[in-house]
C-alpha positions in Angstrom: 87.3 127.1 81.2 88.5 124.6 83.2 91.4 123.0 81.9 91.1 121.2 78.9 90.0 117.7 78.8 91.6 116.4 75.3 90.7 113.1 73.9 93.8 113.5 71.3 94.1 110.5 68.7 96.8 108.0 69.0 98.5 108.5 65.2 101.4 105.9 63.7 103.7 106.5 61.0 102.8 106.6 57.5 99.5 108.4 59.2 101.0 111.2 61.0 103.0 112.3 58.4 100.3 112.1 56.6 98.6 114.5 59.1 101.2 116.3 58.2 100.3 117.1 54.5 98.3 119.6 55.4 98.0 121.5 52.0 97.6 118.5 50.9 94.7 116.9 51.8 93.4 120.6 51.9 94.2 119.6 47.4 92.2 117.1 47.9 88.9 118.4 49.6 88.9 121.6 47.6 89.0 119.4 44.1 86.5 115.8 45.8 84.8 118.1 48.3 83.3 118.0 51.8 83.2 114.7 53.2 86.1 112.8 51.7 87.7 109.7 53.4 91.3 109.1 52.8 92.7 105.4 52.4 96.7 104.2 53.0 96.8 101.0 51.9 99.8 99.3 52.0 98.9 100.1 55.8 96.8 97.3 55.9 99.5 94.7 54.6 102.0 96.1 57.4 98.8 94.7 59.7 98.7 91.4 58.1 102.1 91.4 58.4 101.8 92.6 61.7 98.9 89.4 63.2 101.3 86.7 61.2 104.3 87.3 62.9 102.1 87.1 66.3 101.3 83.2 64.7 105.3 82.5 63.9 105.7 83.2 67.8 103.9 80.5 68.6 104.5 78.6 65.9 100.8 78.3 64.1 99.3 78.3 61.3 96.3 79.4 60.0 94.9 82.2 57.8 93.5 85.7 58.6 90.1 86.5 57.0 89.6 90.4 57.1 85.7 90.9 58.1 84.9 92.9 54.7 81.6 94.8 56.7 84.4 96.9 58.0 85.1 99.2 55.7 83.5 99.0 51.8 87.1 100.1 50.1 88.3 98.0 46.9 91.8 99.8 47.2 92.0 98.1 50.6 90.3 94.2 49.3 92.8 95.0 46.0 96.2 94.8 48.6 94.8 91.9 50.8 94.0 90.0 47.7 97.6 90.6 46.6 99.3 88.9 49.9 100.4 85.6 50.4 97.5 83.3 49.3 97.6 80.6 51.8 98.2 83.6 55.2 95.3 86.1 54.3 92.1 85.4 53.0 88.5 87.6 52.6 84.9 87.4 55.3 82.3 88.1 53.4 78.5 88.2 55.2 76.7 89.3 52.0 76.3 88.8 48.5 77.3 92.1 47.6 80.4 91.6 49.4 81.4 88.4 48.3 81.3 89.3 44.9 83.2 92.6 45.8 85.6 89.9 46.9 86.1 88.1 44.4 85.9 91.4 42.0 88.8 92.6 43.3 91.4 90.1 43.4 90.2 86.8 45.7 89.6 83.2 44.7 86.9 81.5 46.2 88.9 79.0 47.8 90.5 82.4 50.5 86.8 83.3 51.1 85.0 82.5 54.2 81.1 83.4 53.9 79.5 84.5 57.1 76.4 86.0 58.8 72.8 85.3 57.9 72.7 84.1 54.6 69.9 84.2 51.6 69.8 81.6 49.1 71.4 83.2 46.2 74.6 83.7 49.0 74.8 80.5 50.0 74.4 79.2 45.8 77.2 81.2 44.6 79.4 80.7 48.1 79.1 77.3 47.4 79.7 77.3 43.6 83.1 79.3 44.1 84.5 77.4 46.4 84.3 79.3 49.5 84.4 77.9 53.0 80.7 78.8 54.2 80.8 79.8 57.8 77.4 77.7 59.4 75.0 79.6 61.5 72.8 77.4 62.6 71.7 73.9 61.3 68.6 75.4 59.3 71.4 77.2 57.3 72.9 73.4 56.9 69.8 72.3 55.5 69.9 74.8 53.1 73.3 74.8 52.1 72.9 70.9 51.4 70.3 71.3 49.9 71.5 73.1 47.0 74.5 71.6 46.5 72.4 68.5 45.6 69.6 70.2 43.6 72.6 71.9 41.6 75.4 69.7 41.6 77.8 71.3 43.2 80.6 69.9 44.4 81.1 69.1 48.2 81.4 72.4 50.7 84.1 73.2 53.2 82.4 74.2 56.1 82.9 75.5 60.0 79.7 75.1 63.3 79.8 78.3 64.5 79.1 77.7 68.3 77.8 79.9 70.3 76.3 80.0 74.6 79.6 78.3 76.2 79.3 78.3 80.0 81.8 78.2 82.5 81.4 76.8 86.0 80.3 79.1 88.5 80.1 78.9 92.2 81.6 77.7 95.1 83.2 73.8 93.9 82.3 74.5 90.2 78.5 73.9 91.5 76.0 76.2 88.6 77.5 77.6 85.1 77.0 80.9 83.3 77.1 82.4 79.7 81.0 83.5 79.3 79.6 85.9 77.2 76.1 88.1 76.5 73.9 86.0 74.8 74.4 85.7 70.6 71.5 85.4 67.9 74.1 83.6 65.8 75.7 80.2 65.9 74.4 77.1 67.2 74.0 76.6 71.3 77.1 74.7 73.2 74.4 72.4 74.3 72.7 71.7 70.9 76.2 70.2 69.6 74.9 66.5 69.2 72.1 67.7 67.2 74.4 70.0 64.8 77.3 66.5 64.3 73.7 64.5 63.4 73.2 67.0 60.7 77.2 67.3 59.4 76.4 63.1 59.0 73.0 63.1 57.9 74.7 66.0 54.9 78.1 63.8 55.1 77.9 64.4 50.5 77.4 67.9 50.3 79.7 69.2 53.3 83.0 68.7 54.7 83.6 69.5 58.4 87.0 71.7 58.1 86.7 73.3 61.8 84.8 74.9 64.4 84.5 79.0 64.6 83.1 81.3 67.9 82.9 85.3 67.9 82.2 86.3 71.4 80.5 89.6 72.3 83.2 90.8 74.9 86.7 91.6 75.0 87.6 89.6 78.2 90.7 87.0 77.7 89.8 84.3 79.9 86.4 84.0 78.3 87.7 83.6 74.8 90.5 81.6 76.1 88.0 79.0 77.8 86.3 79.4 74.7 89.0 78.2 72.6 89.7 75.3 75.3 85.8 74.0 74.8 86.2 74.0 70.9 89.4 72.2 70.9 87.9 69.3 73.5 84.7 69.8 71.1 86.5 68.6 68.5 88.4 65.5 70.0 84.2 64.8 69.9 83.3 65.0 66.6 86.7 62.8 65.8 84.8 60.2 67.9 81.9 60.2 65.8 84.1 60.3 62.5 84.1 63.5 61.4 87.6 65.7 60.9 87.6 69.7 61.6 91.0 70.8 61.3 90.6 74.2 62.1 89.6 76.5 65.2 87.7 81.0 64.3 87.9 82.8 67.1 86.5 85.1 64.9 87.8 88.7 65.3 87.2 91.4 68.4 91.4 92.3 69.0 90.2 95.6 69.8 92.0 98.7 68.6 93.5 101.7 70.7 92.1 105.2 69.8 93.2 107.3 72.3 97.2 108.4 72.5 97.0 108.7 76.0 95.6 106.7 78.9 96.3 109.5 81.6 93.7 111.5 79.2 90.9 108.6 79.1 90.9 108.2 82.7 90.3 111.9 83.0 87.7 111.8 80.8 85.3 109.1 82.3 86.6 110.7 85.9 85.1 113.6 85.0 81.7 112.5 82.8 80.6 110.9 86.0 81.3 114.3 87.9 79.5 115.6 85.5 75.9 113.1 86.2 76.1 113.9 89.1 76.2 118.1 88.7 79.5 118.4 90.3 81.0 119.4 87.1 79.7 122.0 84.4 78.2 119.3 81.7 80.8 117.2 79.6 78.1 116.6 76.6 75.2 117.7 74.7 72.2 118.7 76.4 74.0 116.6 79.5 74.2 113.0 77.5 75.5 110.4 80.1 77.0 107.7 77.9 74.8 105.5 78.9 75.7 106.7 83.2 72.2 108.4 85.1 72.1 110.4 88.4 70.2 108.9 91.1 69.9 110.5 94.3 72.9 111.4 93.9 74.7 108.6 93.2 76.1 107.4 89.3 73.9 104.4 88.3 74.0 102.4 85.1 77.4 101.6 82.9 78.7 103.4 80.6 78.2 102.4 76.8 82.1 103.4 75.3 84.7 101.9 73.5 87.5 101.8 75.6 89.4 104.4 74.6 93.1 103.8 75.4 94.1 100.0 74.9 97.6 98.9 76.3 97.0 95.9 74.4 95.2 95.5 70.7 95.0 94.1 67.8 97.9 91.4 67.2 99.3 92.3 70.5 95.9 91.2 71.6 95.6 87.7 70.2 99.7 87.4 71.5 97.9 87.5 75.2 95.1 85.6 74.5 97.2 82.5 73.2 99.3 83.1 76.3 97.1 83.3 78.9 96.8 79.6 80.6 93.8 77.4 79.6 91.5 76.7 83.2 90.7 72.9 82.2 93.4 71.9 80.9 95.9 73.7 81.8 98.1 74.9 78.5 98.3 77.5 76.8 96.0 78.2 73.9 98.8 78.4 72.0 99.9 75.6 72.7 96.7 73.8 73.0 96.8 74.4 69.4 99.8 73.2 68.4 99.9 70.1 70.7 96.9 69.0 68.8 97.8 70.2 65.6 94.8 72.8 64.6 95.0 75.5 62.5 94.3 78.8 63.5 91.6 81.5 61.9 90.7 84.8 62.9 88.5 87.8 61.3 89.4 90.9 62.2 87.9 94.4 60.7 88.5 97.2 63.2 92.4 95.7 64.3 93.0 94.8 60.3 92.0 98.8 59.2 94.0 100.4 61.9 96.0 103.5 61.4 95.0 102.6 57.8 92.4 106.2 57.0 90.9 109.5 58.0 87.6 111.0 57.1 87.8 114.4 56.3 85.2 117.7 56.8 85.4 121.2 56.1 84.2 123.6 58.1 81.1 125.2 57.0 79.9 127.8 60.3 81.5 128.7 63.9 78.4 130.7 66.2 78.5 131.0 69.8 76.4 128.5 71.7 74.5 131.1 73.1 74.2 129.1 76.7 77.6 127.4 77.3 80.2 130.3 78.1 83.1 129.5 75.6 80.8 126.9 73.7 80.8 127.1 70.2 79.0 125.4 68.0 80.7 124.0 64.6 79.4 123.3 61.5 81.3 120.8 59.4 80.0 119.5 56.2 79.7 115.7 57.1 76.4 114.1 58.6 76.8 111.9 61.7 76.3 109.1 59.0 79.9 110.1 57.4 81.6 109.5 60.5 80.2 107.1 63.1 82.7 107.4 65.6 79.7 108.0 68.3 77.4 105.3 66.9 79.9 102.4 67.6 80.8 104.7 71.2 84.1 105.8 70.0 85.6 109.0 71.3 88.5 110.9 70.2 89.5 114.4 69.3 90.0 115.6 65.3 92.7 117.0 64.3 92.6 121.0 63.1 94.4 121.5 59.6 94.0 125.6 59.5 93.8 127.4 55.8 96.7 128.5 54.7 99.4 129.2 56.3 98.6 128.5 60.6 100.6 132.1 61.5 97.9 134.0 59.6 95.8 132.8 62.0 97.6 134.4 65.4 94.7 137.2 65.4 91.5 135.2 65.5 89.4 135.0 68.4 90.4 131.4 70.2 93.9 131.4 68.2 95.5 131.5 71.8 94.2 129.1 73.4 91.9 126.0 73.6 88.5 126.4 72.9 85.3 123.9 73.5 83.0 122.8 70.8 80.2 121.0 69.6 80.9 119.3 66.4 77.1 119.7 64.2 76.3 118.5 60.7 75.1 119.3 57.7 71.7 117.7 58.6 68.5 119.7 58.8 67.8 117.7 62.6 69.0 118.6 65.5 70.2 114.7 66.2 73.1 115.2 63.6 75.7 115.8 65.5 79.5 114.4 65.1 79.8 113.3 68.5 78.3 114.8 71.6 80.6 115.2 73.8 82.2 118.8 74.2 85.3 119.0 72.2 88.3 120.7 73.1 90.7 122.1 69.9 94.0 124.1 70.3 92.1 126.9 68.5 89.1 128.3 67.4 88.5 126.7 63.8 86.9 129.2 61.3 85.4 128.8 57.6 87.6 127.0 55.3 89.6 125.2 57.9 89.2 120.9 57.8 89.5 118.4 60.9 90.8 115.2 59.9 89.1 112.7 61.7 91.8 109.9 62.7 91.9 106.4 62.4 88.2 105.7 61.1 88.8 103.1 58.8 87.0 100.3 60.7 83.4 100.9 60.8 83.5 104.8 60.8 84.2 105.7 57.7 81.6 104.0 55.5 78.9 101.7 57.9 76.2 103.7 58.5 77.0 106.2 55.8 73.3 107.3 53.3 72.7 110.6 51.6 69.2 112.1 53.8 68.6 115.0 52.1 70.9 115.0 49.3 73.6 116.0 51.3 76.0 113.8 49.6 78.6 110.5 51.1 81.6 110.9 51.4 84.0 109.7 47.6 87.1 108.1 49.0 90.7 107.8 48.1 93.7 105.9 48.6 97.1 107.5 48.6 100.7 106.4 48.9 103.8 108.4 49.3 106.0 109.2 46.7 109.7 110.7 47.7 109.3 114.0 49.8 105.3 114.0 48.5 102.2 111.9 48.8 99.9 110.7 45.0 96.4 110.1 44.5 94.0 108.1 43.1 90.1 107.3 43.2 89.7 103.7 45.8 87.7 101.8 42.4 91.4 102.9 40.6 93.7 101.5 43.1 95.7 98.5 41.9 98.3 97.1 44.0 100.0 96.0 40.8 99.9 100.0 39.1 103.1 102.2 40.0 103.4 105.8 39.7 102.0 107.4 36.6 99.8 104.8 36.2 102.3 102.3 34.4 102.3 97.8 35.9 104.9 96.6 38.1 
């Protein structure tokens, strides 16, 4: 067998300590079933503190709004609700997310309502005093109608913009979009019509800021958009509007793979496999967007960048420090000089290292086609850990059943082995990952695989109960001396001490 192409996950404390408590994790799966989601609520508060440190470094004010859609957990939302109300809020994208946030302890003034909104969502957001991130002039009209029709107080709103353009070509001739065209937000070219609508509805809404969310990881594009927002806020002031904040959305990213070399070797090997220069690395030769056209690799690799040297708070720090192209000053400096608040909406990056998903090994057998490759069937399906859906590739961690020394004599125990991870649905397409995964030894029935760092979009975003298979339960865990204690996600409260007594 060739040298195994590992994509070992990045694991930091306390998640690393939790993985070291294999008997505890096995006991949870034994009691609560497979699949099982395990969360570390304290880590989300630590991540918020890291973002706040970047704010302090740049002497900025504003709020971190957790993008609730990244995870359905009550424990994570309740833990963030206990943070400084001036620093941490929540971004909700549906009526039920809004109801959940309020029930977990967030007051309306700490809530931002984003995404497509029906009348019920708009009414409740306005009723509780949430800030509404307007998606279009039509949504503004509907909100204003509800405010007047039901005698609600004036609602704080942000105007979400899209379609930012940049000079392109020689001497600035021509323009290009900064990122892929979005179906959300009002195009910048239509800004004057939006300002006029805000003036028309001034009795019902108060413009408190401008917002954007670019579908790109490019720092330069985001810096250009931020600079354009600062310029547009000056234009708003000339019309008598008084916006005070710039909301730059999320997209700060997570580094999933620990070693940059492993990521580079795997992506290079994928191109070689697509060309036929080495055995396939994926189920039935799937190319993740790459294809062989006459001996040349074509297409674009549709994968999340597994190794990222700058992600989360580090990415925000870099963005705020990047010289802006027109005004020539760093975005952080621009915001500070104009006395603007900075709002962000991290989802994936705020729950980085906050949890893992466990699956029991049900069956192991040879593929019958590829030498040294095996099928490993798990007690979960692709909806329970939707890494593949988001283009995230990383190895699970093998947690053998019982004492690892008992495994020394079994097949594959002496070295790495390539396996295909398949789910529990009666569907050919139910693959946990299309990639051939290398494990340090061949698992056996009863072992557990831990997919780490799944709290952001992978844990429950696509979960379902197809074929009446059980969906994952979720538990919250906390360190208690040299051991761990757990409770159901819905029973976690940040004020509860071991033994169930309040603080």
